[in-house]
C-alpha positions, 0 to 999 in steps of 0.5 A: 775262060772257056771259048764262046760260040754264039747260039746262032753259030752253034745252031748251024754247027749242030745242023751240019753235024746232024746232016753229015752223020745222018741223024735227026735233029729235033729242037721242037721240045725246046721251042715248045717249052720256051713258048709256054714259058713266055705264055706263063710269064705273060699270064703272071705279069697280066694278073699279078699272080703266081701261075702254075704250068698245070693250071694254065694248061688245064684252066687257061683261056683259049687264045686261038680262034675256034676256026682258022680262016681268012675271014675269022674275027680275032678274039680281041677287037679295038674298042672306041677310039681304036684302042685294044683292051689291056690287062690290069694286074689284080683285074685280069684273071689268068684262069 
């Protein structure tokens, strides 16, 4: 068996190595891919359908508010009884 280093420890090792070598360390791509994978998983789970990356990007719903400010209302508000609407597979449409 090989040696194991926790991902958190490895992250620190990579950062310190980059600082000592004067190189840039950009993990943004991996963060973006990970986030989009989570979005695709949510869309597929909510709809019960296969969701393709390109379709989700081109036809998917706008999740962020049109205007970002302290007084902006969120897209989803609680209904009667204080409960938020929830997605049902077969009813929720991913796009």
